[in-house]
C-alpha positions in Angstrom: 0.0 0.0 0.0 1.1 3.5 -0.6 0.0 6.6 1.3 -1.5 9.2 -1.1 0.7 12.3 -1.3 -2.5 14.2 -1.9 -0.9 16.5 -4.3 -3.6 19.0 -5.0 -5.4 20.5 -2.2 -5.6 24.2 -2.3 -3.4 24.8 -5.2 -3.3 21.5 -5.4 -0.2 20.0 -3.9 -0.6 20.1 -0.2 2.8 19.3 1.1 5.8 21.5 1.4 9.4 21.5 1.6 12.2 23.5 3.3 14.7 24.0 0.7 15.4 27.6 1.7 18.8 28.8 2.4 21.5 30.1 4.6 20.9 33.7 5.4 21.5 34.8 9.0 19.9 38.2 9.3 18.6 38.1 12.9 18.9 36.3 16.2 19.5 36.5 19.9 22.7 35.9 22.0 23.4 32.2 22.6 21.1 31.1 19.7 21.6 30.8 16.0 20.4 33.9 14.1 18.5 31.5 12.0 16.6 30.1 15.0 13.3 31.9 14.2 13.5 30.8 10.5 14.3 27.2 11.6 11.3 27.4 14.0 9.1 28.4 11.2 10.4 25.5 9.1 9.7 23.3 12.0 6.1 24.4 12.2 5.7 24.1 8.5 7.0 20.5 8.3 4.8 19.5 11.3 1.8 20.8 9.4 2.8 18.7 6.4 3.3 15.6 8.6 -0.2 16.0 10.1 -1.7 16.5 6.7 -0.3 13.3 5.2 -0.8 11.2 8.3 -4.4 12.4 8.4 -5.1 10.3 5.3 -5.0 7.3 7.7 -5.2 8.7 11.3 -7.8 11.2 12.6 -9.6 11.0 9.3 -12.9 12.2 10.7 -11.2 15.2 12.3 -9.5 16.1 9.1 -12.7 15.7 7.1 -14.2 18.5 9.2 -11.1 20.7 9.5 -10.1 20.3 5.9 -13.3 22.0 4.7 -12.0 25.3 6.0 -8.2 24.9 6.5 -5.6 22.9 4.5 -2.9 22.2 7.0 -0.5 20.8 4.4 -0.8 23.8 2.1 -0.4 26.2 5.0 3.0 24.4 5.5 3.8 24.8 1.9 3.0 28.5 1.9 5.1 29.0 5.0 8.0 27.2 3.4 7.7 29.4 0.3 7.7 32.6 2.4 10.8 31.5 4.3 12.6 30.7 1.0 11.5 34.1 -0.4 13.0 35.8 2.7 16.4 34.0 2.8 17.3 33.0 -0.8 17.9 36.5 -2.2 19.8 37.4 1.0 22.0 34.3 0.5 22.8 35.3 -3.1 23.4 38.9 -2.4 25.6 38.2 0.7 27.9 36.1 -1.5 27.7 38.5 -4.3 28.3 35.9 -7.0 26.0 33.4 -8.7 28.7 30.7 -8.8 29.0 30.5 -5.0 25.2 30.7 -4.7 24.6 27.8 -7.1 27.3 25.6 -5.6 25.6 26.1 -2.2 22.2 25.3 -3.6 23.4 22.2 -5.4 25.1 20.7 -2.4 22.2 21.7 -0.2 19.5 20.0 -2.2 20.9 17.2 -4.3 22.5 14.8 -1.9 19.3 14.1 0.1 17.2 14.3 -3.1 19.3 11.6 -4.7 19.3 9.5 -1.6 15.5 9.7 -1.4 15.2 8.5 -5.1 17.5 5.6 -4.3 15.4 4.6 -1.3 12.3 4.8 -3.4 14.0 2.5 -5.9 14.7 0.0 -3.1 11.0 0.1 -2.0 10.0 -0.5 -5.6 12.4 -3.5 -6.0 11.1 -5.0 -2.7 7.5 -4.6 -3.8 6.7 -2.1 -1.0 6.0 0.7 -3.5 5.0 0.5 -7.2 7.5 1.8 -9.8 6.2 5.2 -11.1 4.6 4.5 -14.5 6.2 7.4 -16.2 9.7 6.6 -14.9 9.3 3.0 -16.1 8.0 3.8 -19.6 10.1 6.9 -20.2 13.3 6.4 -18.3 15.6 8.8 -20.3 13.0 11.6 -20.4 12.1 11.1 -16.8 15.7 11.0 -15.6 16.4 14.2 -17.4 13.4 16.0 -15.8 14.3 14.6 -12.4 17.9 15.8 -12.7 16.7 19.3 -13.2 14.3 19.2 -10.3 11.8 20.8 -12.7 9.5 17.8 -13.6 6.4 19.4 -12.3 6.9 22.4 -14.6 7.7 20.0 -17.5 4.5 18.1 -17.0 6.5 15.0 -16.0 5.0 13.1 -13.0 7.2 13.3 -9.9 9.1 10.2 -8.9 9.1 11.5 -5.3 5.4 12.5 -4.8 6.0 15.6 -2.6 8.9 17.0 -4.6 6.7 19.2 -6.7 7.7 22.1 -4.5 11.3 21.7 -5.6 10.3 22.7 -9.1 9.0 26.0 -7.8 12.1 26.4 -5.6 14.4 25.8 -8.6 12.4 28.2 -10.7 12.6 30.8 -8.0 16.4 30.4 -7.8 16.7 30.9 -11.5 14.5 34.0 -11.4 16.4 35.5 -8.5 19.7 34.8 -10.3 18.4 36.4 -13.5 17.2 39.5 -11.6 20.5 39.8 -9.8 22.5 39.5 -13.0 20.4 42.3 -14.5 20.7 44.4 -11.3 17.0 44.3 -10.9 17.0 42.3 -7.7 15.7 45.1 -5.5 12.5 45.3 -7.5 10.9 42.6 -5.5 7.7 44.5 -4.9 6.9 45.1 -8.6 7.9 41.5 -9.4 5.5 40.1 -6.8 2.7 42.4 -7.9 3.5 41.6 -11.6 3.1 37.8 -11.0 -0.1 38.4 -9.0 -1.6 40.8 -11.6 -0.8 38.3 -14.4 -2.5 35.5 -12.5 -5.6 37.7 -12.1 -5.6 38.9 -15.6 -4.7 35.9 -17.7 -4.3 33.0 -15.2 -7.3 31.1 -16.5 -6.2 31.5 -20.1 -2.6 30.2 -19.6 -1.8 26.9 -21.4 -1.9 23.8 -19.3 1.3 22.5 -20.9 3.2 24.2 -23.6 5.9 21.5 -23.2 4.0 18.5 -22.1 5.9 15.6 -20.6 4.7 13.4 -23.4 6.7 15.5 -25.9 10.2 14.2 -25.8 11.9 17.1 -27.5 10.4 19.8 -25.3 11.6 18.1 -22.1 15.1 17.5 -23.4 15.3 21.1 -24.8 14.2 22.6 -21.5 16.7 20.5 -19.5 19.5 21.3 -21.9 18.8 25.0 -21.5 18.8 24.5 -17.7 22.1 22.6 -17.8 23.8 25.2 -20.1 22.6 28.1 -17.9 23.8 26.4 -14.8 27.2 25.5 -16.4 27.6 29.2 -17.4 26.8 30.4 -13.9 29.3 27.9 -12.4 32.2 29.1 -14.5 32.7 32.2 -12.3 33.3 34.3 -15.4 31.3 37.5 -15.0 30.1 37.8 -18.6 29.3 34.2 -19.1 27.7 33.9 -15.7 25.5 36.8 -16.4 24.3 35.3 -19.7 23.6 32.0 -17.9 21.7 33.7 -15.1 19.5 35.6 -17.6 18.9 32.5 -19.7 17.9 30.5 -16.6 15.5 33.3 -15.5 13.9 33.4 -18.9 13.5 29.6 -18.9 11.9 29.7 -15.4 9.5 32.4 -16.4 8.5 30.5 -19.6 7.9 27.3 -17.6 5.9 29.0 -14.9 3.7 30.7 -17.4 3.3 27.8 -19.9 2.9 24.7 -17.7 -0.1 25.3 -15.4 -2.0 22.5 -13.6 -5.1 21.3 -15.3 -7.4 22.9 -12.7 -5.2 25.6 -11.0 -3.8 27.4 -14.0 -2.8 30.3 -11.8 -0.4 28.4 -9.5 2.6 29.0 -11.7 2.2 32.7 -11.2 0.9 32.9 -7.6 3.5 30.7 -6.0 6.4 32.9 -7.2 4.3 35.9 -6.1 4.1 34.4 -2.7 7.9 33.8 -2.6 8.7 37.3 -3.7 6.4 38.5 -0.9 8.9 37.0 1.5 11.6 38.9 -0.4 9.7 42.1 0.0 9.6 41.6 3.8 13.3 41.0 3.8 14.0 44.1 1.8 11.7 46.3 3.9 13.3 45.0 7.1 16.7 45.9 5.8 15.5 49.3 4.6 16.3 48.6 0.9 12.7 49.5 -0.2 9.9 51.6 1.2 7.8 50.0 4.0 4.6 50.6 2.1 5.4 47.6 -0.1 4.9 45.4 3.0 1.5 46.9 3.5 0.5 46.4 -0.1 2.1 43.3 -1.6 0.8 40.6 0.9 -2.7 42.0 0.8 -2.8 42.0 -3.0 -1.3 38.5 -3.3 -3.9 37.1 -0.8 -6.7 38.9 -2.5 -5.8 37.6 -5.9 -5.4 34.1 -4.5 -8.9 34.3 -3.0 -10.5 35.6 -6.2 -8.9 32.8 -8.3 -10.0 30.3 -5.7 -13.6 31.6 -5.9 -13.5 31.3 -9.7 -12.3 27.8 -9.5 -15.0 26.8 -7.0 -17.7 28.4 -9.2 -16.5 26.3 -12.1 -16.7 23.2 -9.9 -20.3 23.8 -9.2 -22.7 25.8 -6.9 -22.2 23.4 -4.0 -18.5 24.2 -3.8 -18.7 28.0 -3.5 -19.4 27.9 0.2 -15.9 26.7 0.8 -14.3 29.9 -0.6 -13.0 31.0 2.9 -10.5 28.1 3.1 -8.1 29.7 0.7 -7.7 33.0 2.5 -7.8 31.2 5.8 -5.0 28.7 4.8 -2.7 31.3 3.1 -3.6 33.8 5.9 -2.5 31.4 8.6 0.8 30.9 6.8 1.3 34.6 6.6 0.3 35.1 10.3 2.8 32.4 11.4 5.5 34.1 9.4 4.6 37.5 10.8 4.7 36.1 14.3 8.1 34.5 13.8 9.4 37.7 12.3 8.1 39.8 15.3 9.6 37.3 17.7 12.9 36.9 15.9 14.8 38.5 18.8 13.2 36.2 21.3 14.5 32.8 22.2 12.8 30.1 20.1 11.9 26.7 21.5 15.0 24.6 20.9 13.1 21.4 19.9 11.1 23.3 17.3 14.2 24.9 15.8 15.9 21.5 15.7 12.9 20.1 13.8 13.3 22.9 11.4 17.0 22.2 10.9 16.2 18.6 9.7 13.0 19.6 7.9 14.4 19.0 4.4 15.1 15.4 5.2 11.7 15.1 7.0 10.0 16.5 3.9 11.6 14.2 1.4 11.5 11.0 3.6 8.2 11.1 5.5 6.0 9.6 2.8 8.4 6.8 2.2 8.5 6.0 5.9 4.8 6.2 6.2 4.4 3.9 3.2 6.7 1.3 4.9 4.7 1.6 8.1 1.3 1.5 6.4 0.1 -1.7 8.0 0.9 -0.3 11.5 -0.8 2.9 10.7 -3.9 1.1 9.3 -4.2 -0.9 12.5 -3.9 2.3 14.6 -6.7 3.9 12.6 -9.2 1.5 14.3 -8.3 2.8 17.7 -10.2 5.6 19.6 -9.4 9.2 18.5 -7.2 10.1 21.5 -5.1 7.0 20.8 -4.9 7.9 17.1 -3.7 11.3 18.1 -0.9 9.8 20.1 0.0 7.4 17.3 0.1 10.3 14.9 2.5 12.2 17.2 4.6 9.1 17.5 4.8 8.6 13.7 5.8 12.2 13.2 8.4 11.8 15.9 9.8 8.7 14.2 10.0 10.6 10.9 11.9 13.4 12.6 14.2 10.9 14.3 15.1 9.1 11.1 15.6 12.4 9.4 18.1 13.6 12.0 20.2 10.6 11.0 20.1 11.4 7.3 20.8 15.1 8.1 23.9 14.0 9.9 25.1 11.5 7.4 23.9 13.1 4.1 23.0 16.7 4.4 25.8 18.0 6.6 28.6 16.4 4.6 27.0 17.8 1.4 26.8 21.3 2.8 30.5 21.1 3.9 31.6 19.9 0.5 29.6 22.8 -1.1 31.2 25.4 1.2 34.7 24.0 0.5 34.1 24.0 -3.3 32.5 27.5 -3.3 35.6 28.8 -1.5 37.9 27.7 -4.2 38.8 30.0 -7.1 37.0 29.1 -10.3 39.0 27.5 -13.1 39.7 30.1 -15.8 
């Protein structure tokens, strides 16, 4: 048995991931300046764990709560806000796209590849079916998975929850392109531009200009991504600038041309949300006027609500009454981020910050772990609700515990190698 990743809830995918970076803009004595951001990641990944476990445990509770609040997507939105806040800071602190991309590669890929390997083991042992697309189109699928862009190439994910990595990768490309063009401080107009485009033309955007069934389109997109990345990694200013701009154009094209079948505005509103996090960072550091913070989040939330209402109207009259769940869900994510920001100079709960530190491993591994434990979880689902709640907490705790091991053995070494490589002078 596999546990459904439930990709498609609000916008549809309901899980999230903590791929965001290394900036250390705030903090308190005796605690990492990233503690408040780690605590937010911890909250986000706990929301994701609850969401996916609630397919088996506390189902009746989730059936009621889920009508008005999507816990998993709130976690997603919170992760995206955190990434929007820290990623541009990480790039601009380094001052060069080469060091930034080396850091990103060694931050994301080691655990990503380990997760795919574990998924292959589960498939070989019969605990999880081989993804159909990966089995029938191995070369095309491998190319898409290598780029972390399969969702935007209309290639089904081999790791069900990894759809968020495609949006993260696109965001990195966009940020790099803006940095290369010296437009990186225009975060407010960029966020409003994405939101305005979603409102104006979101429903008219193509579902898949480069559908995963079209071999050439996938390979061309991945080839452009590879060439852009290679150019940025050379460390040569002119070539890196060309690569960054090319990567940004590719990301923009994929975001605009490969919408989900139902939520055609996702490809525009998700980057709008991420750039909202960037607006908060820039206002905090007095790089732009404070009025952007008053305007951008409100506009993005309003557009998201309008698009959700449009979608519900299209689904039928009976669905319209659920329109509040979109502003509630995204609003909760925004409120959590705001609370974390306001409390950034306070001491964060150590356990929560530690969960945030390992949240990338938790995000990638938790469905695999829950799939392996499916018989136990099914048995627990027959128990009284209070016992189910304890079982859910125990399952989440086990996922965090296993992820701490992979963080120590996989993520930390990868980050160290990345820092060492980024510190070396580029070959010229």
